[in-house]
Rosetta silent file (secondary structure, phi, psi, omega in degrees, C-alpha in Angstrom):
SEQUENCE: MITYTFSSLEVEFLLIVPLILSFLVTFLLTPFLSKVLRERGIVGVDLHKEEKQYVPEMVGIAILIGFTSSTLVAYLILKSHNISPITLVALLTGFLGIIDGFKKLTALQKIVFLSLIGAILIPYSNLEILGYDVGVFYLLLVPILFMCLSNFTNMLAGFNGLEIGTGAIATAGLAVISFLDGKELSFLISTGLLGSLIAFLYYNKYPAKVFPGDVGTLIIGAVLFSCAVIDQLDLIVIGVLFFPYILDAWLKYFSAGVMTRESQSPTIVKEGKLYIPENSNLSLPRLILKIKPFTEKEIVLWIWLIEAVFSGLAILVSFAF
SCORE:     score description
SCORE:     0.000 S_00000001
   1 L     0.000  135.193  177.477   13.357  -21.127   -1.774 S_00000001
   2 L   -79.914  131.660  178.850   13.244  -21.200   -5.572 S_00000001
   3 L  -103.820  133.663 -179.911   16.065  -19.227   -7.187 S_00000001
   4 L  -114.095  158.136  179.446   15.463  -17.500  -10.502 S_00000001
   5 L  -130.091  125.550  177.239   17.931  -16.056  -12.964 S_00000001
   6 L   -73.558  141.168  167.962   17.288  -13.053  -15.167 S_00000001
   7 L  -116.895  160.549 -176.591   18.311  -13.259  -18.805 S_00000001
   8 H   -60.638  -37.057  179.609   18.625  -10.209  -21.074 S_00000001
   9 H   -70.454  -39.930 -179.124   15.617  -11.324  -23.131 S_00000001
  10 H   -67.247  -34.269 -176.378   13.484  -12.018  -20.063 S_00000001
  11 H   -56.100  -48.391 -179.681   14.278   -8.650  -18.495 S_00000001
  12 H   -61.882  -41.892 -179.001   12.467   -6.736  -21.227 S_00000001
  13 H   -67.011  -45.064 -178.717    9.510   -9.111  -21.066 S_00000001
  14 H   -65.135  -36.486 -179.200    9.332   -9.083  -17.253 S_00000001
  15 H   -66.237  -35.210 -170.176    9.522   -5.307  -17.142 S_00000001
  16 H   -93.054  -49.033 -164.832    6.657   -4.783  -19.554 S_00000001
  17 H   -63.167  -58.789 -177.083    4.004   -7.484  -19.354 S_00000001
  18 H   -62.983  -39.025 -178.874    2.673   -7.529  -15.747 S_00000001
  19 H   -64.730  -47.427 -178.361    2.975   -3.760  -15.359 S_00000001
  20 H   -66.061  -42.858 -179.461    1.231   -2.945  -18.636 S_00000001
  21 H   -62.079  -49.123 -178.856   -1.518   -5.524  -18.113 S_00000001
  22 H   -64.066  -36.710  177.511   -2.334   -4.369  -14.578 S_00000001
  23 H   -61.289  -49.665 -176.147   -2.216   -0.730  -15.720 S_00000001
  24 H   -64.970  -44.460 -179.773   -4.659   -1.315  -18.570 S_00000001
  25 H   -60.852  -47.791 -178.473   -7.084   -3.418  -16.531 S_00000001
  26 H   -67.199  -42.295 -177.494   -7.157   -0.897  -13.690 S_00000001
  27 H   -62.898  -40.970 -178.460   -7.276    2.139  -15.968 S_00000001
  28 H   -78.626  -31.926 -175.622  -10.233    0.795  -17.950 S_00000001
  29 H   -81.133  -29.742 -174.778  -12.100   -0.663  -14.990 S_00000001
  30 H   -58.673  -50.870  179.766  -11.851    2.350  -12.650 S_00000001
  31 H   -64.131  -33.125  178.018  -14.319    4.702  -14.454 S_00000001
  32 H   -65.601  -48.873  178.866  -16.780    1.831  -14.903 S_00000001
  33 H   -63.981  -36.475  179.047  -16.682    0.913  -11.198 S_00000001
  34 H   -58.822  -44.795  179.815  -16.835    4.600  -10.274 S_00000001
  35 H   -65.350  -44.911 -178.991  -20.100    4.996  -12.153 S_00000001
  36 H   -62.792  -45.817 -177.257  -21.608    1.797  -10.711 S_00000001
  37 H   -68.851  -37.045  177.231  -20.659    2.649   -7.113 S_00000001
  38 H   -64.589  -42.827  179.640  -21.906    6.239   -7.401 S_00000001
  39 H   -61.598  -28.469  179.537  -25.255    5.011   -8.737 S_00000001
  40 L   -92.551    6.213  175.878  -25.525    2.732   -5.699 S_00000001
  41 L    75.969   16.700  178.574  -24.746    5.566   -3.297 S_00000001
  42 L   -89.784   85.156 -175.369  -21.366    4.187   -2.242 S_00000001
  43 E  -133.107  159.891  175.430  -19.636    7.543   -1.899 S_00000001
  44 E  -127.012  157.981  179.996  -17.419    9.345    0.576 S_00000001
  45 E   -85.573  131.007  174.692  -17.072   13.011    1.505 S_00000001
  46 L   -80.476   98.142 -168.389  -13.952   14.796    0.253 S_00000001
  47 L   -67.763  -26.068 -171.456  -13.103   16.372    3.612 S_00000001
  48 L  -102.830   36.066  171.453  -10.432   18.797    2.478 S_00000001
  49 L  -120.527  140.882 -177.489  -12.497   20.870    0.108 S_00000001
  50 L   -67.072  -29.468  173.008  -14.220   24.064    1.260 S_00000001
  51 L  -104.002  130.216 -175.786  -17.373   22.996   -0.589 S_00000001
  52 L   -60.831  129.116  179.081  -18.660   19.542    0.336 S_00000001
  53 L  -130.658  142.079  179.063  -18.084   17.046   -2.469 S_00000001
  54 E  -108.731  130.165 -174.478  -19.087   13.385   -2.718 S_00000001
  55 E  -124.937  137.385  177.754  -16.703   10.982   -4.447 S_00000001
  56 E   -53.643  130.990 -176.152  -17.271    7.289   -5.331 S_00000001
  57 L  -105.079  160.987  174.386  -15.755    5.142   -2.593 S_00000001
  58 L    67.662   19.968 -179.719  -14.274    1.628   -2.630 S_00000001
  59 L   -74.651   -6.676  175.252  -13.178    1.963   -6.283 S_00000001
  60 L   -61.184   -8.974  171.917   -9.888    0.329   -5.201 S_00000001
  61 H   -54.951  -33.502  178.673  -11.565   -2.914   -6.272 S_00000001
  62 H   -64.042  -35.974  177.079  -10.124   -1.984   -9.685 S_00000001
  63 H   -64.156  -45.885 -179.075   -6.613   -2.073   -8.176 S_00000001
  64 H   -60.815  -44.779 -179.537   -7.248   -5.528   -6.734 S_00000001
  65 H   -67.960  -43.086  178.037   -8.561   -6.894  -10.040 S_00000001
  66 H   -61.496  -43.778  179.705   -5.753   -5.297  -12.051 S_00000001
  67 H   -64.750  -44.272 -179.099   -3.120   -6.640   -9.683 S_00000001
  68 H   -60.520  -39.085  177.570   -4.626  -10.132   -9.656 S_00000001
  69 H   -61.223  -34.808 -179.635   -4.551  -10.235  -13.460 S_00000001
  70 H   -71.566  -30.864  179.218   -0.832   -9.453  -13.328 S_00000001
  71 H   -69.189  -30.080  176.662   -0.134  -12.337  -10.930 S_00000001
  72 H   -65.046  -41.215  176.897   -1.639  -14.759  -13.460 S_00000001
  73 H   -66.637  -41.107  179.178    0.857  -13.512  -16.043 S_00000001
  74 H   -59.455  -38.740  178.814    3.660  -13.704  -13.476 S_00000001
  75 H   -65.612  -40.649  179.566    2.781  -17.343  -12.874 S_00000001
  76 H   -64.412  -30.046 -179.355    2.917  -18.110  -16.604 S_00000001
  77 H   -78.163  -48.049 -172.575    6.377  -16.532  -16.750 S_00000001
  78 H   -95.219  -22.930 -174.561    7.946  -18.090  -13.647 S_00000001
  79 L    55.032   38.217 -178.263    5.832  -21.230  -13.155 S_00000001
  80 L  -105.147  126.866  177.845    6.305  -20.650   -9.424 S_00000001
  81 L   -72.766  -10.945  177.864    3.715  -21.875   -6.930 S_00000001
  82 L   -69.759  -12.962  176.554    4.988  -19.185   -4.535 S_00000001
  83 H   -74.475  -27.939 -177.536    2.860  -16.687   -6.469 S_00000001
  84 H   -60.448  -48.105  179.508   -0.314  -18.425   -5.257 S_00000001
  85 H   -63.688  -32.875  178.178   -0.039  -17.425   -1.564 S_00000001
  86 H   -66.280  -43.454  178.361    0.647  -13.803   -2.522 S_00000001
  87 H   -63.914  -43.287  179.446   -2.421  -13.750   -4.752 S_00000001
  88 H   -62.643  -44.441  179.764   -4.532  -15.432   -2.063 S_00000001
  89 H   -61.866  -42.777  179.448   -3.338  -12.997    0.604 S_00000001
  90 H   -63.228  -44.190 -178.890   -4.121  -10.005   -1.650 S_00000001
  91 H   -64.881  -44.475  179.954   -7.613  -11.305   -2.443 S_00000001
  92 H   -65.727  -40.688  178.432   -8.448  -12.038    1.206 S_00000001
  93 H   -65.437  -42.442  177.241   -7.090   -8.664    2.339 S_00000001
  94 H   -63.036  -40.940  178.430   -9.039   -6.897   -0.395 S_00000001
  95 H   -63.310  -38.665  176.520  -12.189   -8.795    0.547 S_00000001
  96 H   -62.786  -38.014  177.197  -11.683   -7.734    4.167 S_00000001
  97 H   -64.546  -37.011  177.153  -11.428   -4.134    2.943 S_00000001
  98 H   -66.052  -44.077  177.698  -14.722   -4.508    1.088 S_00000001
  99 H   -58.976  -42.944 -179.864  -16.409   -5.886    4.208 S_00000001
 100 H   -64.774  -28.730  178.177  -15.028   -2.950    6.204 S_00000001
 101 H   -68.565  -31.800 -179.481  -16.483   -0.608    3.590 S_00000001
 102 H   -93.613  -40.116 -178.827  -20.001   -1.912    4.177 S_00000001
 103 L  -129.177  103.485 -174.397  -19.780   -2.867    7.847 S_00000001
 104 L   -57.342  116.830  178.380  -17.200   -0.875    9.779 S_00000001
 105 L   -80.055  149.404  175.572  -14.945   -3.359   11.562 S_00000001
 106 L   -75.350  165.137  178.193  -13.551   -2.563   14.992 S_00000001
 107 H   -59.224  -40.718 -179.645   -9.797   -2.135   15.470 S_00000001
 108 H   -64.494  -42.308  179.239   -9.677   -5.513   17.241 S_00000001
 109 H   -62.262  -41.576  178.116  -11.514   -7.252   14.400 S_00000001
 110 H   -63.747  -42.066  179.503   -9.095   -5.823   11.846 S_00000001
 111 H   -59.949  -47.189 -177.076   -6.117   -6.918   13.939 S_00000001
 112 H   -65.824  -50.511 -175.494   -7.443  -10.468   14.282 S_00000001
 113 H   -66.624  -40.835  179.172   -8.524  -10.951   10.661 S_00000001
 114 H   -66.947  -37.440  177.885   -5.386   -9.410    9.160 S_00000001
 115 H   -64.598  -39.696  178.055   -3.188  -11.524   11.451 S_00000001
 116 H   -64.812  -40.241  177.249   -5.036  -14.664   10.372 S_00000001
 117 H   -64.564  -42.807  179.687   -4.536  -13.743    6.712 S_00000001
 118 H   -62.469  -28.097 -179.808   -0.846  -13.060    7.384 S_00000001
 119 H   -62.823  -20.612  177.599   -0.477  -16.524    8.941 S_00000001
 120 H   -59.547  -28.581 -175.392   -0.867  -17.951    5.413 S_00000001
 121 H   -81.635  -12.173 -174.232    2.688  -16.748    4.733 S_00000001
 122 H   -55.271  -47.503 -178.477    4.291  -18.646    7.650 S_00000001
 123 H   -63.743  -16.853 -176.162    5.134  -21.840    5.704 S_00000001
 124 H  -100.534   -0.326 -167.656    6.867  -19.756    3.042 S_00000001
 125 L  -100.699  150.993  173.547    8.891  -17.507    5.333 S_00000001
 126 L  -153.890   70.411 -170.612   12.482  -17.427    6.460 S_00000001
 127 L   -69.138  146.051  176.057   12.887  -13.931    7.843 S_00000001
 128 E  -128.581  146.825  172.148   16.270  -12.348    8.462 S_00000001
 129 E  -126.543  119.548 -176.434   17.361   -9.291   10.438 S_00000001
 130 L    54.979   35.092  177.688   20.813   -7.922    9.605 S_00000001
 131 L    84.611   -1.376 -179.565   21.526  -11.182    7.826 S_00000001
 132 E  -102.615  133.286  177.702   20.614  -13.393   10.829 S_00000001
 133 E   -68.137  130.560 -178.778   17.823  -15.960   10.626 S_00000001
 134 L   -88.150    2.439  171.439   15.191  -15.193   13.291 S_00000001
 135 H    59.677 -137.804 -173.987   14.224  -18.868   13.537 S_00000001
 136 H   -66.236  -15.055  179.849   11.008  -19.870   15.269 S_00000001
 137 H   -62.547  -17.662  179.695   10.218  -16.231   16.053 S_00000001
 138 H   -64.134  -23.342  178.748    8.842  -15.973   12.516 S_00000001
 139 H   -58.847  -35.154  177.198    5.766  -17.843   13.764 S_00000001
 140 H   -93.296  -38.562 -173.887    4.806  -14.680   15.647 S_00000001
 141 H   -65.315  -42.281 -174.080    6.579  -12.076   13.555 S_00000001
 142 H   -61.584  -53.784  179.845    5.020  -12.853   10.181 S_00000001
 143 H   -63.435  -37.879 -177.515    1.315  -12.443   11.114 S_00000001
 144 H   -68.050  -47.372 -179.691    2.021   -9.451   13.366 S_00000001
 145 H   -66.378  -38.026  176.547    4.176   -7.606   10.851 S_00000001
 146 H   -59.076  -47.972 -179.809    1.732   -8.410    8.065 S_00000001
 147 H   -61.222  -44.818 -177.648   -1.132   -6.967   10.108 S_00000001
 148 H   -63.789  -50.438 -174.456    0.871   -3.853   11.045 S_00000001
 149 H   -69.480  -33.329  175.124    2.160   -3.008    7.574 S_00000001
 150 H   -63.979  -43.833  177.919   -1.215   -3.610    5.919 S_00000001
 151 H   -64.739  -38.588 -176.403   -2.794   -1.252    8.456 S_00000001
 152 H   -63.339  -40.392  179.472   -0.019    1.308    8.046 S_00000001
 153 H   -73.134  -13.323  175.237   -0.593    1.687    4.287 S_00000001
 154 H   -89.112  -26.602 -174.229   -4.264    2.161    5.102 S_00000001
 155 H   -83.532  -35.239 -179.358   -3.647    4.757    7.828 S_00000001
 156 L   -79.306   83.118 -169.596   -1.419    7.201    5.948 S_00000001
 157 L  -153.928 -177.319  173.620   -4.362    8.597    4.023 S_00000001
 158 L   114.928  -11.719  179.464   -6.981   11.331    3.864 S_00000001
 159 L  -123.283  150.006 -177.038   -5.753   13.576    1.053 S_00000001
 160 L   -54.991  120.851  176.861   -6.301   13.245   -2.678 S_00000001
 161 L    80.014   -3.095 -173.852   -3.682   10.881   -4.121 S_00000001
 162 H   -64.111  -58.746 -172.835   -1.796   10.481   -0.840 S_00000001
 163 H   -68.782  -38.035 -178.420   -2.156    6.779   -0.125 S_00000001
 164 H   -73.025  -43.672  179.005   -2.023    5.620   -3.747 S_00000001
 165 H   -65.010  -43.423  178.265    0.898    7.853   -4.731 S_00000001
 166 H   -63.964  -42.314  177.704    2.900    6.993   -1.611 S_00000001
 167 H   -62.630  -37.879  178.563    2.155    3.321   -2.153 S_00000001
 168 H   -64.088  -39.870  179.524    3.294    3.564   -5.769 S_00000001
 169 H   -66.971  -44.176  177.822    6.624    5.084   -4.702 S_00000001
 170 H   -62.673  -40.138  179.947    7.178    2.393   -2.046 S_00000001
 171 H   -65.885  -41.025  176.595    6.251   -0.295   -4.579 S_00000001
 172 H   -62.654  -38.648  176.948    8.674    1.135   -7.132 S_00000001
 173 H   -60.645  -44.431  178.810   11.357    1.082   -4.430 S_00000001
 174 H   -66.125  -36.685  178.011   10.721   -2.599   -3.751 S_00000001
 175 H   -61.580  -43.037  178.870   10.761   -3.339   -7.492 S_00000001
 176 H   -65.043  -45.729  178.536   14.222   -1.750   -7.812 S_00000001
 177 H   -58.094  -45.113 -179.058   15.515   -3.616   -4.739 S_00000001
 178 H   -64.324  -42.245 -179.996   14.159   -6.894   -6.117 S_00000001
 179 H   -63.318  -47.592 -177.892   15.659   -6.287   -9.560 S_00000001
 180 H   -66.499  -27.779 -178.875   19.102   -5.424   -8.206 S_00000001
 181 L   -93.550    1.296  178.651   19.011   -8.439   -5.875 S_00000001
 182 L    72.461   23.241 -179.136   17.869  -10.830   -8.609 S_00000001
 183 L   -91.915   89.125 -173.171   14.543  -11.565   -6.878 S_00000001
 184 H   -66.447  -37.473 -177.796   12.381  -12.245   -9.920 S_00000001
 185 H   -62.848  -53.764 -178.533    9.230  -13.200   -8.021 S_00000001
 186 H   -68.056  -27.487  175.725    9.023  -10.044   -5.922 S_00000001
 187 H   -64.668  -48.519 -179.546   10.101   -7.995   -8.947 S_00000001
 188 H   -63.917  -43.818 -178.030    7.227   -9.301  -11.055 S_00000001
 189 H   -65.730  -44.357 -177.601    4.686   -8.976   -8.238 S_00000001
 190 H   -69.026  -35.883  177.491    5.738   -5.452   -7.282 S_00000001
 191 H   -69.735  -32.687  175.244    5.735   -4.205  -10.880 S_00000001
 192 H   -62.621  -45.284  177.073    2.257   -5.698  -11.298 S_00000001
 193 H   -64.757  -38.997 -178.839    1.028   -3.776   -8.259 S_00000001
 194 H   -60.327  -41.670  179.227    2.838   -0.657   -9.465 S_00000001
 195 H   -59.893  -43.449  179.327    0.964   -0.690  -12.780 S_00000001
 196 H   -64.121  -43.403 -177.316   -2.389   -0.802  -10.984 S_00000001
 197 H   -66.556  -41.034  179.056   -1.449    1.989   -8.575 S_00000001
 198 H   -63.820  -42.452  179.423   -0.202    4.303  -11.329 S_00000001
 199 H   -63.019  -43.522 -178.169   -3.381    3.749  -13.341 S_00000001
 200 H   -68.923  -33.485 -179.102   -5.598    4.415  -10.329 S_00000001
 201 H   -61.508  -29.413  177.908   -3.603    7.510   -9.362 S_00000001
 202 H   -56.038  -37.964 -179.375   -4.678    9.141  -12.636 S_00000001
 203 H   -91.765  -22.639 -172.977   -8.234    9.251  -11.250 S_00000001
 204 H   -95.013  -15.389 -179.045   -7.330    9.629   -7.575 S_00000001
 205 L   -67.556  164.476 -178.107   -4.898   12.554   -7.802 S_00000001
 206 L   -62.609  131.986   -9.387   -6.083   16.067   -6.884 S_00000001
 207 L   -81.775  128.858 -171.048   -8.922   16.768   -7.432 S_00000001
 208 L   -64.603  133.220  173.925   -9.909   13.152   -6.800 S_00000001
 209 L   -97.020  -17.638  179.720  -12.617   11.598   -8.972 S_00000001
 210 L  -143.999  154.360  170.894  -12.484    8.308   -7.016 S_00000001
 211 L  -113.761  143.567 -177.954  -11.489    7.055   -3.567 S_00000001
 212 L   -76.100  -32.160 -171.991   -9.797    3.643   -3.148 S_00000001
 213 H    71.695  175.149 -178.546  -11.386    2.623    0.151 S_00000001
 214 H   -61.982  -29.717 -179.992   -9.729    0.061    2.424 S_00000001
 215 H   -60.787  -30.388 -178.452   -9.798   -2.503   -0.393 S_00000001
 216 H   -92.024  -17.614 -176.714   -7.296   -0.368   -2.309 S_00000001
 217 H  -103.636  -36.686  178.651   -5.032    0.639    0.566 S_00000001
 218 H   -61.500  -36.550 -174.409   -4.770   -2.468    2.752 S_00000001
 219 H   -70.695  -18.488  179.474   -3.491   -4.563   -0.144 S_00000001
 220 H   -63.175  -54.736  178.090   -0.468   -2.290   -0.678 S_00000001
 221 H   -64.355  -37.523 -178.584    1.164   -3.295    2.596 S_00000001
 222 H   -61.725  -46.573 -177.503   -0.144   -6.855    2.252 S_00000001
 223 H   -70.171  -45.227 -177.607    1.434   -7.406   -1.167 S_00000001
 224 H   -63.830  -42.499  179.199    4.743   -5.691   -0.417 S_00000001
 225 H   -68.459  -37.000  177.612    5.252   -7.585    2.836 S_00000001
 226 H   -60.172  -42.103  176.480    4.269  -10.875    1.176 S_00000001
 227 H   -60.156  -45.052 -178.065    6.976  -10.284   -1.444 S_00000001
 228 H   -61.761  -40.459 -178.231    9.513   -9.539    1.271 S_00000001
 229 H   -69.987  -51.355 -172.909    8.676  -12.722    3.179 S_00000001
 230 H   -71.527  -32.772  178.237    8.562  -15.163    0.275 S_00000001
 231 L   -97.961   11.574  171.688   11.651  -13.786   -1.476 S_00000001
 232 L    55.758   49.552  173.044   13.521  -13.398    1.841 S_00000001
 233 L   -80.692  144.947 -176.077   14.247   -9.681    1.727 S_00000001
 234 L   -65.873  137.894 -177.742   15.922   -8.344    4.867 S_00000001
 235 H   -64.104  -30.351  177.760   13.556   -6.849    7.445 S_00000001
 236 H   -63.700  -41.567  177.566   15.838   -3.848    7.964 S_00000001
 237 H   -61.676  -44.604  178.929   15.465   -2.954    4.282 S_00000001
 238 H   -64.775  -38.165  178.082   11.683   -3.285    4.559 S_00000001
 239 H   -61.464  -41.291  178.274   11.727   -1.185    7.737 S_00000001
 240 H   -66.683  -43.652  179.967   13.538    1.641    5.934 S_00000001
 241 H   -59.717  -39.104 -176.513   11.162    1.408    2.968 S_00000001
 242 L   -93.752    6.900 -172.064    8.135    1.615    5.267 S_00000001
 243 H   -56.467  -43.533  177.350    9.593    4.194    7.672 S_00000001
 244 H   -58.066  -38.103  177.259    7.205    7.070    6.719 S_00000001
 245 H   -66.079  -43.130 -179.315    4.270    4.723    7.311 S_00000001
 246 H   -64.188  -42.556  178.835    5.724    3.549   10.624 S_00000001
 247 H   -62.686  -43.456  179.153    6.345    7.136   11.758 S_00000001
 248 H   -60.256  -45.509  179.914    2.794    8.144   10.841 S_00000001
 249 H   -64.846  -40.283 -179.974    1.333    5.213   12.816 S_00000001
 250 H   -63.411  -44.364  179.325    3.604    5.946   15.784 S_00000001
 251 H   -61.354  -42.595 -179.329    2.566    9.619   15.868 S_00000001
 252 H   -66.269  -44.731 -176.919   -1.129    8.687   15.764 S_00000001
 253 H   -65.585  -46.172 -175.370   -0.845    6.038   18.460 S_00000001
 254 H   -80.396  -10.619  174.735    1.182    8.098   20.936 S_00000001
 255 H   -99.132  -21.070 -176.619   -0.921   11.218   20.426 S_00000001
 256 H  -146.299    1.357 -178.538   -4.343    9.565   20.559 S_00000001
 257 L    74.247 -163.292  177.703   -3.985    5.815   21.194 S_00000001
 258 L   -68.057  128.168 -174.779   -5.832    3.271   19.062 S_00000001
 259 L  -145.463  160.497  174.435   -8.171    5.206   16.814 S_00000001
 260 L  -104.149  164.188  178.801  -10.289    4.895   13.703 S_00000001
 261 H   -61.467  -36.043 -177.467  -10.209    7.194   10.682 S_00000001
 262 H   -69.698  -24.059 -176.944  -13.709    8.364   11.566 S_00000001
 263 H   -82.135   -8.696 -179.564  -12.656    9.380   15.105 S_00000001
 264 L   -79.238  144.929  173.600  -10.075   11.890   13.844 S_00000001
 265 L   -77.981  126.982 -178.087  -10.887   15.581   13.678 S_00000001
 266 L   -61.793  145.427  173.749  -10.671   16.670   10.022 S_00000001
 267 L   -63.585  138.071 -175.571   -7.903   19.039    9.053 S_00000001
 268 E   -81.733  137.093  177.943   -9.322   22.564    8.724 S_00000001
 269 E  -109.844  122.466  176.496   -9.396   24.220    5.282 S_00000001
 270 E  -133.315  117.292  178.850   -9.136   28.030    5.090 S_00000001
 271 L    51.338   41.453  176.362   -8.688   29.802    1.760 S_00000001
 272 L    84.455   -6.580  179.831   -7.205   26.661    0.226 S_00000001
 273 E  -102.322  150.928 -179.755   -4.672   26.088    3.047 S_00000001
 274 E  -100.579  135.956  179.701   -4.765   23.235    5.583 S_00000001
 275 E  -130.100  147.267 -179.219   -4.577   23.877    9.322 S_00000001
 276 L   -80.928  132.137  175.073   -4.399   21.447   12.266 S_00000001
 277 L   -65.130  152.934  177.993   -7.447   21.445   14.596 S_00000001
 278 L   -67.545  143.030  176.186   -6.765   22.307   18.229 S_00000001
 279 L    55.298   36.052  179.780   -6.110   19.377   20.578 S_00000001
 280 L  -102.065  168.776  177.742   -6.145   16.887   17.705 S_00000001
 281 L   -69.115  161.124  174.935   -4.026   13.800   17.114 S_00000001
 282 L   -94.302  163.099  174.102   -0.722   13.984   15.286 S_00000001
 283 L  -160.113  173.757  178.174    0.192   12.268   12.018 S_00000001
 284 H   -62.426  -47.275  176.928    2.982   12.624    9.476 S_00000001
 285 H   -60.218  -40.256 -178.127    1.036   15.171    7.369 S_00000001
 286 H   -71.639  -26.933  174.397    0.069   17.138   10.494 S_00000001
 287 H   -63.600  -39.584  177.014    3.667   17.130   11.694 S_00000001
 288 H   -69.469  -39.995 -179.633    4.550   18.927    8.454 S_00000001
 289 H   -68.331  -17.249  174.339    1.554   21.263    8.802 S_00000001
 290 L   -66.229  -28.946 -179.975    2.870   22.279   12.239 S_00000001
 291 L   -71.392  -49.344  177.160    5.717   23.984   10.404 S_00000001
 292 L  -166.372  154.763  177.139    3.417   25.974    8.117 S_00000001
 293 L   -68.431  144.675  175.809    0.048   25.586    6.361 S_00000001
 294 E  -132.451  163.859  171.447    0.096   24.008    2.913 S_00000001
 295 L   -76.412  167.460  179.447   -2.467   23.300    0.227 S_00000001
 296 H   -60.366  -43.923  179.464   -3.722   19.743   -0.168 S_00000001
 297 H   -61.564  -39.603 -177.765   -1.604   19.235   -3.287 S_00000001
 298 H   -68.254  -42.039 -178.425    1.498   20.550   -1.508 S_00000001
 299 H   -66.969  -35.141  177.293    1.165   18.338    1.565 S_00000001
 300 H   -65.662  -42.003  178.693    0.716   15.280   -0.653 S_00000001
 301 H   -63.050  -36.621  177.346    3.841   16.190   -2.616 S_00000001
 302 H   -63.412  -43.781  179.556    5.781   16.517    0.630 S_00000001
 303 H   -66.212  -40.946  177.343    4.754   13.018    1.746 S_00000001
 304 H   -59.608  -41.800  179.969    5.600   11.616   -1.676 S_00000001
 305 H   -63.368  -43.485  179.440    9.032   13.236   -1.451 S_00000001
 306 H   -61.497  -44.847  178.708    9.652   11.781    2.010 S_00000001
 307 H   -65.360  -36.295  178.045    8.702    8.283    0.824 S_00000001
 308 H   -62.729  -40.178  178.562   10.905    8.706   -2.253 S_00000001
 309 H   -62.744  -46.248 -177.858   13.867    9.558    0.006 S_00000001
 310 H   -73.496  -27.588  173.058   13.315    6.497    2.192 S_00000001
 311 H   -66.006  -41.067  176.382   12.775    4.272   -0.831 S_00000001
 312 H   -63.369  -41.489  177.691   16.147    5.474   -2.092 S_00000001
 313 H   -63.736  -39.324  178.994   17.705    4.778    1.312 S_00000001
 314 H   -62.077  -38.981  177.500   16.193    1.292    1.323 S_00000001
 315 H   -62.269  -42.524  178.971   17.803    0.616   -2.044 S_00000001
 316 H   -66.407  -43.290 -179.702   21.187    1.694   -0.631 S_00000001
 317 H   -63.108  -33.991 -178.517   20.737   -0.358    2.566 S_00000001
 318 H   -60.656  -28.512  178.239   19.850   -3.430    0.491 S_00000001
 319 H   -68.148  -28.314 -177.601   23.417   -3.415   -0.886 S_00000001
 320 H   -77.705  -21.667 -176.333   24.766   -3.785    2.659 S_00000001
 321 L  -122.397    0.000    0.000   22.705   -6.886    3.414 S_00000001
């Protein structure tokens, strides 16, 4: 593993350049892509509005392009070849999301393709749990965990700004962990992704003008896990950071088994409040809605708050390991 050392002059440069570049690229590209995709009829229905609305879909391509531009800058700063596999993994995952947008992939196909993409990280990995090297088990763990976490950031979705805002908070958490631990590579990569997500959230927040599509949500888990593997962040820390995503996936699986987004019954909207359909699957948002109905903006804020708490906990846990 290559070890990097922050200097006071580099800190200011590292903090600003990848984040600002990815922000600007994504911010400027999003309205252009939105217009192009709408003209081509690539739109999705905003399910949680009482009046049916169509919103440009798959605009998360702007996130992918913005993030990729930041990795080029990161490479110029660090001169590390370890940035290449992260960029490759992000591009392949994003491309898979685009394919899924045009031709809906089955759950099995997503599992297989994401696992194959995750296998790219095996030569770069040296995973630890509670400070112990997991040895040859990484051969199985890396592709499986990559596939799971990429899917998880894609599954916790469905409300305006939910997936992008939650992803931005998790990414900020990883950036702080990386900075405090002196992990320059994952710091640069995560801040680059953060810039893209913040820029896209401006258009995706309630009421959403664009939807990211799988291309914009799969890459969140893909990039964050790639950083964790290549910069050898402890799996327990990553588990805490991703806990809201893991809980959401667990609730969905044990209430309805393997399912697609399309197979879920939409949350019911009455007078601006969200209600759970009868005999429907559970999820993290629906677990909260069991307590009381909330508006779409309120339920998104609750999920953001939960992720912020676990990001903070992950930062604290990182000091222990």
